[in-house]
Every structure is written in structure tokens, then in C-alpha cells.
ROGUVO-92268 format. One record per atom (N, C-alpha, C): x, y, z; residue in three letters. Coordinates in pm, whole numbers, plus 32768, in hexadecimal, padded with zeros to 4 digits. Example, Ala and Ser with C-alpha at 12.3 -4.5 7.8 and 13.67 -1.06 7.14 Angstrom:
85277DC7830CALA/84CE7E3E830CALA/85287EB6830CALA/85057F1F82C4SER/85577F9682CASER/850A80038313SER/
END
This chain:
1D6925893344MET/1DC525233311MET/1DED24C43380MET/1DFE2446335FLYS/1E2F23E433BFLYS/1EC223FF33DDLYS/1EFE23A63428GLN/1F8A23B5344DGLN/1FE223C933D1GLN/2037243233D0PRO/20902446335DPRO/20EB23CE3348PRO/210523B032CBLEU/2158233F32A5LEU/21DE236D3272LEU/223D23113271ASN/22BE23293230ASN/22B622F531A1ASN/22C5234F3143ILE/22B8232E30B5ILE/2341233C3073ILE/236922D73029ALA/23E422E02FD9ALA/23BD22E92F46ALA/23F1234C2F00VAL/23DA235B2E71VAL/246023492E2BVAL/246822E52DD6LEU/24E522C42D91LEU/24DE22F72D02LEU/252323642CEBGLY/251F23AB2C6CGLY/24EB24372C83GLY/253A249B2C5DALA/251525262C77ALA/24FA25722BF6ALA/24E0252A2B89GLY/24CB256A2B09GLY/243E259C2AF5GLY/240E25932A79LEU/238E25CB2A51LEU/231E25A22AB0LEU/231125212ACFMET/22A424F12B22MET/22C924EC2BB6MET/234324C22BD4GLY/236A24AB2C5EGLY/235D25242CB7GLY/238E25972C89HIS/2389260D2CE0HIS/22F926382CF9HIS/22A026252C94GLY/221426482CA5GLY/21CA25EA2D03GLY/21ED25682CFEILE/21B425072D5BILE/21E025272DEAILE/226125462DFAALA/2293256D2E7DALA/224825E72EB1ALA/222F26462E5AGLN/21E626BF2E80GLN/2159269E2EB0GLN/211526432E6AALA/208C26202E8FALA/208625E22F1BALA/20E425892F39PHE/20E6254B2FBEPHE/210A25B23029PHE/216F2603300DALA/219B26663070ALA/212F26CE308CALA/20E426F43025ALA/207A27573037ALA/200B27233091ALA/2002269E309FSER/1F9D266230F8SER/1FD526423181SER/204F266F319CGLY/208726623222GLY/20DF25EA323BGLY/20F7259A31D4HIS/214E252531E4HIS/21E1254D31DAHIS/22372500321BSER/22C725173214SER/22FE24CE319ASER/234125163141VAL/236D24DF30C2VAL/240624E430B8VAL/244024723092ALA/24CD246D306EALA/24D524502FD9ALA/251C24A42F8FILE/252424952EFEILE/25B4247D2ED5ILE/25C924212E78SER/265024032E4ASER/265023F82DB3SER/26C724022D78ASP/26D823F22CE8ASP/276B23D52CCDASP/278A23792C72PRO/2817235C2C55PRO/285E23CD2C0DPRO/281324282BD1ASP/284F249B2B8CASP/285825102BEEASP/28CF25362C19PRO/28DC25A02C7EPRO/28A526262C51PRO/28AB26432BD1ASN/287726C32BA0ASN/27DF26C92BA9ASN/279C265B2B85ILE/270A26562B91ILE/26E1265E2C24ILE/272926152C79LEU/270826162D07LEU/271D26A02D44LEU/278826E32D1CALA/27A827662D55ALA/273F27CF2D34ALA/26FA27BE2CC4SER/269728222C9BSER/260927FF2CC5SER/25F5278D2D07ALA/256E275E2D26ALA/252027C12D7CALA/255F27F22DE6LEU/2518284D2E40LEU/24F728D12DFCLEU/255129012DA7GLN/2534297C2D5DGLN/24BF296B2CFEGLN/24B728F62CBFARG/244828DD2C63ARG/23C428D12CAFARG/23C728922D23ILE/234F28892D75ILE/232429152DA2ILE/238429662DCCGLU/236529F02DF4GLU/23262A3E2D81GLU/235B2A2B2D08ALA/23232A702C93ALA/22952A422C77ALA/227C29BF2C84ASN/21F4298B2C71ASN/219229CE2CD1ASN/21BA29D52D4FLEU/21632A0F2DB5LEU/214C2AA32D9DLEU/21B32AE72D71ARG/21A42B762D50ARG/21432B892CDEARG/214C2B312C79ASP/20F42B3C2C06ASP/20612B282C2AASP/20452AD52C8DILE/1FBA2ABD2CB3ILE/1F8E2B102D2BILE/1FE52B6D2D54GLY/1FC02BCA2DBEGLY/1FBD2B8F2E49GLY/200E2B292E62LYS/20142AE92EE5LYS/20992B0A2F2ALYS/209A2B1A2FAEPRO/21182B342FF4PRO/21732ABA2FEEPRO/21F22AD32FD3ALA/22502A652FC1ALA/22872A2F3044ALA/22972A8430A6GLU/22DE2A5B3120GLU/22A129E23166GLU/221C29DD317BPRO/21E5296831C2PRO/21FA28E43177PRO/21FB28EA30F3VAL/220E287130A4VAL/22A1284830A5VAL/22F928A7308ALEU/238828883086LEU/23BC2857310DLEU/237B28833179ALA/23A5285731FEALA/239027C13211ALA/233A278531C0ASN/231E26F531CCASN/237126A0316CASN/23CC26DE3122ILE/241A269430BEILE/24AE269830DFILE/24EC262530DDALA/257D261B30F0ALA/25BB25DB3074ALA/262B26123049VAL/267425D82FD9VAL/26D2256C3010VAL/26BF24F12FE2ALA/270D24813016ALA/278724692FBEALA/27F824482FF9PRO/287224352FA9PRO/287423B42F59PRO/281B23572F79SER/281A22D62F33SER/279022972F3DSER/277A22322EEAMET/26FE21E62EF3MET/26EF21A72F7BMET/275B21692FADALA/27552124302DALA/27302184309EALA/276821FB309AALA/2748225E3100ALA/26B7228B30F7ALA/26832295307CALA/25F922C33069ALA/2595225F309FALA/25B021DC308EVAL/254B217830AEVAL/255B21393137VAL/25C4215B3180LYS/25E4210F31F9LYS/257521153263LYS/252721813266SER/24BA218D32C8SER/2433219D3285SER/242921783208ALA/23B2219731B8ALA/233C213C31DBALA/22C6217A31DDASP/2249212F31E4ASP/221521133157ASP/2236216E30FCVAL/220E21603070VAL/228321893019VAL/22A221392FB3VAL/230A215A2F52VAL/22C821682EC9VAL/22DE21DB2E88VAL/22A921F22E03VAL/231E22022DA3VAL/232521AC2D40GLU/239021B22CDCGLU/236222032C63GLU/23B622642C3CALA/239B22B62BC5ALA/241722BA2B6EALA/244E22442B53ALA/24C622372B02ALA/24A022312A6DALA/250322362A13PRO/24E6222F2983PRO/249921B1295EPRO/244F21B828EEGLU/23FB214928C1GLU/244E20DB2880GLU/24A5209F28CDLYS/24FA203128A0LYS/24E91FBD2901LYS/24BC1F4C28CDLEU/249A1EDB2922LEU/25101EAD2976LEU/25871EA3293AASP/25F91E722986ASP/26201ED129F6ASP/26131F5429DDVAL/26331FB72A44VAL/25D31FAA2ABAVAL/25531F9B2A9DLYS/24F01F922B08LYS/24FF1F102B56LYS/25191EA22B11ARG/252C1E232B57ARG/25A21E292BB7ARG/26111E5D2B87LYS/26881E672BDBLYS/266F1EC12C53LYS/262A1F312C3ALEU/26101F902CA6LEU/25BA1F502D12LEU/254F1F0A2CECPHE/24F71ED02D50PHE/253A1E5B2D99PHE/25951E172D58SER/25E11DB02D9DSER/26311DEE2E0FSER/266D1E632DF4GLU/26BA1EA92E5AGLU/265F1EE62EC4GLU/25EC1F192E9AVAL/258D1F522EF9VAL/255D1EE82F5BVAL/253A1E722F27ALA/25091E072F7EALA/256F1DDF2FE6ALA/25EE1DEC2FC6ALA/26581DC83024ALA/26751E35308AALA/26471EB03070ASN/266A1F2130C6ASN/25F31F5F3110ASN/257B1F5030DBALA/25061F8E3119ALA/24D11F37318CALA/24881F7231E9PRO/244C1F233256PRO/23ED1EB9321EPRO/23DB1E4B3267PRO/238A1DDC3232PRO/22F51DFB3227PRO/22C91E6E325EHIS/223A1E913253HIS/22201EF331E1HIS/22881F2831A3ALA/22781F963143ALA/222E1F6930C6ALA/21CE1FBB309BILE/218B1FA6301BILE/21EB1FD22FACILE/21F81F812F45LEU/22521F9D2ED6LEU/21FF1FB92E59LEU/220F202F2E1EALA/21BA20582DAEALA/220E208A2D3AALA/21EA205E2CC1SER/222A20902C48SER/21CF20F32C02SER/220A21612BD2ASN/21BE21C52B87ASN/21C821AE2AF1ASN/21EB21362AC5THR/21EF211C2A36THR/216A213F29F5THR/21702171297BSER/20F521982936SER/20C1212928DBSER/211520C728B8VAL/20E82060285BVAL/211A1FD3287AVAL/218A1FC328BFILE/21C41F3E28D3ILE/21701EF02939ILE/21491E75291BPRO/20FD1E26297DPRO/21491E1A2A00PRO/21021E2D2A6DILE/213F1E292AF1ILE/21771D9F2B10ILE/21321D392AE1THR/215F1CB02AF9THR/21EB1C9A2AC1THR/22071CD12A4BARG/228B1CBF2A0EARG/22F71D062A5FARG/22D61D7C2A93ILE/23391DC52AE4ILE/23581D782B64ILE/22F21D382B9DGLY/23031CF52C1EGLY/233D1C6A2C15GLY/23541C372B9CGLU/238F1BB22B90GLU/24171BAF2BD5GLU/242C1B4A2C25GLY/24AB1B3E2C6BGLY/24A81B722CF8GLY/24411BBD2D1DLEU/24371BEC2DA7LEU/24111B782E03LEU/243F1B7A2E80PRO/24131B142EDFPRO/237C1B1A2EF2PRO/233C1AA92F11PRO/22AA1AA72F1FPRO/22731B112F7DPRO/22B71B292FEEALA/22841B8C304EALA/22851C183012ALA/22ED1C372FC3ALA/22F31CBA2F83ALA/228D1CC42F12ALA/227C1C562ECAARG/221D1C572E5BARG/218D1C6D2E8BARG/21711C402F04ALA/20EB1C542F3CALA/20D21CE72F5DALA/213E1D342F6DARG/21311DC42F8DARG/214B1E1C2F12ARG/21531DDE2E9FPHE/217A1E252E24PHE/21011E3B2DCBPHE/20F31EB72D9ALEU/20841ED92D41LEU/20AD1F4F2CEALEU/20521F792C94GLY/206A1FED2C3FGLY/201720642C6CGLY/205220DA2C64THR/200721572C76THR/202F21B32C03THR/1FDD21B42B9BHIS/1FFC22052B26HIS/1FC022902B36HIS/201622EF2B57TRP/1FEF237B2B62TRP/1FF323BB2AD7TRP/1FAC242A2AC7TRP/1FA824712A47TRP/1FE824FA2A57TRP/2026252929EEASN/207525A429F1ASN/201D262029D8ASN/202C268B2A2APRO/208126942AA1PRO/203B26572B1APRO/208326032B65PRO/204425B42BCFPRO/200E26062C43PRO/203E267F2C55TYR/200A26D22CC2TYR/1F8827192C9CTYR/1F6027102C1CLEU/1EE3274C2BEFLEU/1E7C26E62BC0LEU/1EA726862B6DVAL/1E4826252B35VAL/1E1D25C42BA2VAL/1D9B25B52BB9PRO/1D6E25612C2APRO/1D7824CB2C13PRO/1D78249E2B96LEU/1D72240E2B7CLEU/1DF323C72BA2LEU/1DE423572BE8VAL/1E5122F72BFCVAL/1E16226D2BE7VAL/1E5222202B8CGLU/1E2621972B74GLU/1E7121392BD2GLU/1E2820F62C28VAL/1E63209A2C89VAL/1E54200D2C52VAL/1EC51FCC2C37VAL/1EC51F4E2BECVAL/1EF21EDC2C47VAL/1E9F1E782C51ARG/1EC41E012C9FARG/1EF51D932C42ARG/1F431D392C78THR/1F691CBF2C32THR/1F281C4A2C7ATHR/1F3A1BD22C44GLU/1F011B5C2C87GLU/1F471B412D0BGLU/1FBC1B812D21TYR/20061B6C2D9CTYR/1FEC1BD72E05TYR/1FAF1C472DDFTHR/1F9C1CB72E3BTHR/1F371C962EA8THR/1F5E1CAE2F24ASP/1F051C9B2F96ASP/1E8F1CFC2F87ASP/1E121CCB2F8APRO/1D9F1D242F7CPRO/1D9D1D952FE3PRO/1DCF1D7B305BGLU/1DD21DE330C1GLU/1E341E52309AGLU/1EA51E2D3061VAL/1F061E913032VAL/1EC81EE42FC1VAL/1E841EA12F67PHE/1E401EE52EF7PHE/1DDF1F4D2F2CPHE/1D8F1F2A2F8FGLN/1D2D1F872FC8GLN/1D701FF73016GLN/1DDB1FD7305FARG/1E21203E30ADARG/1E5A20A93052ARG/1E9520812FE2MET/1ECB20E42F85MET/1E5B21382F49MET/1DEE20F82F24PHE/1D7B21402EEDPHE/1D4B21A82F52PHE/1D3A21812FCFASP/1D0921DC3037ASP/1D6A224E304FASP/1DEB2231304BLEU/1E4F229A305ELEU/1E4423042FF2LEU/1E3022DA2F77LEU/1E2323392F09LEU/1DA4238C2F16LEU/1D39234F2F45VAL/1CBE239C2F60VAL/1CDA24082FC7VAL/1D2423E53032GLU/1D472446309AGLU/1D9A24B93062GLU/1DE8249D2FFALEU/1E3825052FBALEU/1DE225632F66LEU/1D6325412F53GLY/1D0C25912EFEGLY/1D0E25652E6DGLY/1D4924EE2E53LYS/1D4E24BA2DCBLYS/1CCB24702DAALYS/1CBD244E2D2BARG/1C4923FF2CFDARG/1C7F237C2CC7ARG/1CA423202D22PRO/1CDD22A12CF4PRO/1C7222462CBAPRO/1C9D21ED2C61VAL/1C4621832C2EVAL/1C8F20FF2C3FVAL/1C4220962C4FLYS/1C7B20112C61LYS/1C831FC72BDCLYS/1CF91F972BBBVAL/1D0F1F462B44VAL/1D221EB72B74VAL/1CBF1E622B5AHIS/1CBD1DDC2B95HIS/1D081D742B42HIS/1D281D952AC4ARG/1D781D3B2A71ARG/1DF31D882A42ARG/1E661D4C2A55ASP/1EE41D8D2A34ASP/1F021D7C29A0ASP/1ED91DDD2950ILE/1EEB1DD828BFILE/1F431E4C2892ILE/1F871E3B2822THR/1FDE1EA227EBTHR/1F901F2227D3THR/1FC41F922809GLY/1F85201427F2GLY/1F122035284FGLY/1EE41FD0289EPHE/1E791FE52900PHE/1DF9201828BBPHE/1DBF208428EAILE/1D4120B528B0ILE/1D592133285DILE/1D8E2199289DGLY/1D99221C285DGLY/1DEC221D27DFGLY/1E6021DC27E3ASN/1EB721DF276DASN/1E82218626FDASN/1E39211D271EARG/1DFC20CD26B4ARG/1D9421202669ARG/1D45216D26B3LEU/1CE221C42673LEU/1D2722322622LEU/1D8E226E265DGLN/1DD322DD261BGLN/1E1722B0259AGLN/1E59223D259FTYR/1EA122102529TYR/1E4521D824BDTYR/1DCF21AA24E4ALA/1D6D2183247FALA/1D4521FD242CALA/1D33226E246ELEU/1D1322E92426LEU/1D8A231623D1LEU/1E03230E2409TRP/1E7A233823BETRP/1E8E22E32341TRP/1E762261234DARG/1E8A220A22D7ARG/1E2F22382265ARG/1DB222552284GLU/1D562281221BGLU/1D7D230B21E7GLU/1DAC23642241ALA/1DD623E92216ALA/1E4C23E121B5ALA/1EB0238F21D6PHE/1F23237E217DPHE/1EF7234520F6PHE/1E9922E720F9SER/1E6822AA207ESER/1E2123112026SER/1DD223682061LEU/1D8C23D02015LEU/1DEF242B1FCELEU/1E5B24502013ILE/1EC024A71FD6ILE/1F0A245C1F67ILE/1F3423E01F83GLU/1F7D23901F21GLU/1F2D237D1EA0GLU/1EA923721EACASN/1E5423581E39ASN/1E1D23D71DF8ASN/1E5424491E1FGLY/1E3324C61DDCGLY/1DA924FD1DFBGLY/1D6A24CE1E66VAL/1CE625001E8AVAL/1CEE258D1EC2VAL/1D5625A91F0FCYS/1D67262D1F4DCYS/1DF726391F7ECYS/1E1826AF1FB3ASP/1E9E26C11FEDASP/1E9526BC2085ASP/1F0A26C620C6ALA/1F1126B62156ALA/1EC42725219FALA/1ECD279F216CGLU/1E86280D21AEGLU/1DEF27F521AEGLU/1DBC27BE213FTHR/1D2D27A32137THR/1D01273C219FTHR/1D5426D621B5ILE/1D352674221EILE/1D2026BA22A3ILE/1D7C271322C6ASP/1D7427582346ASP/1CF827B2234EASP/1CD927F522E0ILE/1C63284C22DFILE/1BE427FA22F4ILE/1BDB278822AFVAL/1B64273422BAVAL/1B5227012349VAL/1BBE26CF2385VAL/1BB32697240BVAL/1B9227042471VAL/1BDD2774246DLYS/1BCB27DC24D2LYS/1B46282324C7LYS/1B132833244CASN/1A97287E2438ASN/1A1D2826241FASN/1A3227A2241EGLY/19C42745240AGLY/19AF26EE2484GLY/19C2266B2472PHE/19A1260F24DFPHE/19F82622255BPHE/1A7526522547GLY/1ACD266625BBGLY/1A9A26CF261BGLY/1A51273225E8SER/1A1F279D263FSER/19B6276B26A0SER/197B26F52683ARG/191626BD26DDARG/19522668274DARG/19CD263C273BTYR/1A0425D72794TYR/1A0925FE2828TYR/1A21267D284DPRO/1A22269C28DDPRO/199E267F2923PRO/1930267B28D7VAL/18AD26632918VAL/186425EA28E0VAL/189425B32870LEU/184D25442830LEU/18B224DF27FALEU/18C524712843GLY/192024092816GLY/18E423BB27A3GLY/1935236A275DPRO/1904232326E8PRO/189622BE2707PRO/1899227F277CMET/182F2222279FMET/17AE226C27C1MET/17BC22DE2803GLU/17472333281BGLU/170B23632797GLU/176223862739ASN/173223B626B7ASN/16E72349266CASN/171922CC2674ALA/16D3225E2634ALA/1646224E266DALA/163A225826F1ASP/15B62250272EASP/156022C9270AASP/15A1233D26FDLEU/155723B626DCLEU/151723AD2651LEU/1564237E25EEILE/152D23782566ILE/14D622FC2551ILE/14E2229B25ACGLY/1496221F25A0GLY/14EA21B12565GLY/14E3213A25A0LEU/153B20CD2576LEU/1518209724EBLEU/149920A924C0GLU/1478207C2439GLU/14C420CD23D1GLU/14C6215323E4LEU/150F21AA2388LEU/15A5218F2391LEU/15D7217C240DALA/1665215F241EALA/168C20E123D0ALA/1637207B23D4ARG/16541FFF238CARG/164F201422F4ARG/15ED206122C5ASP/15E1207B2236ASP/165D20C32200ASP/168C2128224CILE/170421712223ILE/177D21152228ILE/178620C52291TYR/17F4206522A1TYR/17FE200A2227TYR/178B1FD521FAASP/178B1F792188ASP/17C21FB92109ASP/17A9203C20F9ILE/17D620822081ILE/186820AD208AILE/189120E120FEVAL/19142122210CVAL/198420C0212EVAL/196D2069218FILE/19D8201421C4ILE/1A201FC42158ILE/19D91F8820F7PRO/1A231F3C2090PRO/1A811F91203DPRO/1A6C2014203DGLU/1ABF206C1FEAGLU/1B3720A62037GLU/1B3E209120B8LEU/1BA920CC2108LEU/1C2D208020F6LEU/1C9A20C62111SER/1D1E2088210ASER/1D2C201C2174SER/1D651FAB214FASN/1D881F4421B0ASN/1E1C1F2021A4ASN/1E6B1F812178SER/1EFA1F6C2164SER/1F3E1F4C21E9SER/1F991EEB21E8ARG/1FE41EC92261ARG/206E1F0A2268ARG/20B81F1321F9PRO/213A1F562202PRO/21291FEA2222PRO/2191202B2259PRO/218A20BC226FPRO/216D210521ECPRO/2129217521F7SER/210221C22183SER/217A21E32129SER/216721D020A7ARG/21CE21F72045ARG/21EA228D204FARG/218322DB2068LEU/2192236C2078LEU/21F1238C20EBLEU/21DE2349215CLEU/2236235F21CFLEU/22C6233C21ADLEU/22D922C82171SER/2361229C2151SER/23A622FC20F2SER/235D232C208DGLU/2398238A202DGLU/23C1240B2071GLU/236C244120C5ARG/238C24BF2109ARG/240624AE2164ARG/240B244021ABILE/247C24282205ILE/24FE241C21B5ILE/24FA23D22145GLU/257123C320F1GLU/25A1244820B9GLU/254424A620A5GLN/2567252B2073GLN/2599258820E2GLN/25982558215EGLY/25C225AA21CEGLY/255526052204GLY/24DA25F121D5ASN/246926412203ASN/242825F92277ASN/2453261B22F1LEU/243025CF2368LEU/23C1260D23BBLEU/238D267F2391GLY/232626C223DFGLY/2351274D2408GLY/231427802471MET/23302809249DMET/23C4281E24BDMET/240627B824F3LYS/249227C8251CLYS/24EE27E024A5LYS/24C527B5242DSER/251927CB23B7SER/24E12838235BSER/247128732382GLY/243528DD2332GLY/23D128AD22CBGLY/23C9282A22B8GLU/236727F1225CGLU/2353275E227BGLU/22D62732226FGLY/22B426A5227EGLY/224826882219GLY/21D026732249LEU/215C266A21F0LEU/213226F621C3LEU/2157275A2215ARG/213F27E621F5ARG/21BF2833220FARG/21C828AD21D9ALA/223D290221EFALA/22272958226BALA/2295296E22B7TRP/228A29B72335TRP/22FE2A182347TRP/22DE2A94236ATHR/23442AEF239CTHR/234C2ADC2433THR/23B62B0D2470SER/23C12B002502SER/23512B4A2548SER/23272BBB250EGLU/22BA2C08254AGLU/22372BBA2543GLU/221F2B7824D3GLU/21A42B2924C5GLU/21A42AB32526GLU/22162A722534SER/221F2A012591SER/22022A2E2620SER/223D2AA02647SER/22272AD426CDSER/21952AFA26E2SER/21582B32267AALA/20CC2B5A2684ALA/20712AE22698ALA/208E2A732653VAL/203E29F92664VAL/204829C826F4VAL/20C029C5272AARG/20D1299527B3ARG/208929F02817ARG/208D2A732800ARG/20462ACF2859ARG/1FAF2ABA2851ARG/1F7C2AAA27D6ARG/1EEC2A9427C6ARG/1EC12A13280BARG/1F1329AB27FELEU/1EF2292C283DLEU/1EED293B28D5LEU/1F50297E290ESER/1F53299129A0SER/1EDA29DF29CFSER/1EB92A4C2988ARG/1E442A9C29AFARG/1DC42A4A29A6ARG/1DB929FC293CHIS/1D4129A9292AHIS/1D332945299CHIS/1DA028FF29BDLEU/1D9A289B2A28LEU/1D7F28DC2AAFLEU/1DB929512AC5LEU/1D9D299A2B42LEU/1D0A29BD2B4CLEU/1CD229F12AE2ASN/1C452A172AE3ASN/1BEA299D2AF4ASN/1C16292D2ABDLEU/1BC328B42ABELEU/1BC8286C2B43LEU/1C3F286A2B83PHE/1C5128112BF5PHE/1C7228572C79PHE/1C7728DC2C7BTHR/1C9429222CFATHR/1C2829852D19THR/
END
């Protein structure tokens, strides 16, 4: 590894503590902050639990992490600042305005937003800060999933873009470059295209939610770790891919509003695993089992 850097992670919740863990595990010095004292107070315990679950010693990683009492304290010596705040545009804009005023003038500024265009978040930043501002969309859990989407804007300095990409490679991640700053970037646009069609199939009485999951997990989804969709198109031949496209694509959902199915479930208080029912019904034991299976699968796949 090159010279260790000072990393500031703003937000200690679902994504933030895992991002902090990934940097610290690679030997970087991490300062983590969060406006919620309860979330911040539990960050180190959650990181320790993550490391225990994957069979890694916690002490060397925790030794590289400091809990900062404020955003200003976290970023004051930072070489890289990663924001993992809630997905609210006004919150992120305000935060980065404060970061730009408190971080060193060389610090790379990165947002972990999963869908908001980076350009919109950076509006209002001084030109020098905007040149150091980009997106790094990590995937959950960030200490296991290798993908990070690195998103540039028309204002991002190409050298900054490359430095962040290289840093993530050094962390053992599999970053990709997103050259156009579009809503949802790459991964979530693909994921939500599938979700839109899945919701439509259920709404139109073709199948239920469990069947969707069975089809994906036991059909085309089982190939994805070794065969991406573009590889698959080349595998079957582009003539066949075009013939199927001509037949299927005109029949797919192109609905723009959120799914009626989603809205109905939410109005009924069926919010997913946390409420015991969403698109499917869940006991607490079933929810825990899904999370354990996911962790084991990712560990086997990426470690």
C-alpha cells in the first residue's frame, strides 16, 4: 500500500460504518462522525461485529478508526472525505458546503449517494471544491461487495477522478468509471428496470412475489457471478438477442409513476422485513436467516 491517508467518513449508519471499515482494514486512518450520537456511539461495536462475522481480527482495524465529535473535527486533516448521509438533496448540499469550508484545500470530496446526480449535490460549491467533488457509490455491505461506482461530473478534475479510482483499487475494490452523471448511475438503473417489470408482473396477476424471487435466483440470476448480460448476449449470438428483443421489449412495462403495488403496500403499513410484511410475509427468524445467507454468500464469493 502507498502512504496511508487520512479519511473522513460522514455518517456512521448502514453504509458509513462499513465504508470506514473498508478504509481502516487497508491501513488508512479514519475519522468517522454522525449527527446522531446514538448511531455514532455504536459504530465501533458494529464494525467489530462485522469483522467477527467474517473471521477477521478486530483490533488492527479498530486501531485505525477514531470517532470524531463533529463534522469539522472529522475533516480538518482529511485527504479524502466520503459522505454517507441520508438520501436527501438538501441535507447533502448543506453538508458539502460545510465540508468545503472546513476540509483542507487538497481533499477529495465524495458522495455515496445511490441515485442523486452528483452535479446537483455540488451546485453552489466554489469552483475549486467542485473540481475535487465526485461520486463514489458503494454497495451494501460495503466491506464485502467489491463494486464501487466512481462518478465524475463535467466539473471534476480528471486527475482527481483517476486518483479516487486508483485508491479504491488499492483497497481491493472493483471500481468502475461512470463518465456521465445520470440519475441512478449504472447499477441502480439496471436494478430498478428489473424491479419495474417484476412489480408489473405481480400487479397483472402473472405470478406472486415469491415466484419472482424463485425465477431470478434459480434462473438467469444464478449465472450472473460468471456471466454478465452483455456476455450472455454475445454467448447466444446477437441475431438471436435481436429477435427476442423485437418480440419481448414492446410488451414490457414502461410505467413512470411508482408501482401501484408498492404504494398500496406502504399505505397498508406493510413496509418490508422491518414490519413483518412487504411484498412477502416475514417472521423475525426468516429475516435473520436471509441476512445470514446473504453474508455467507458474499463471503464465499468475494473472500
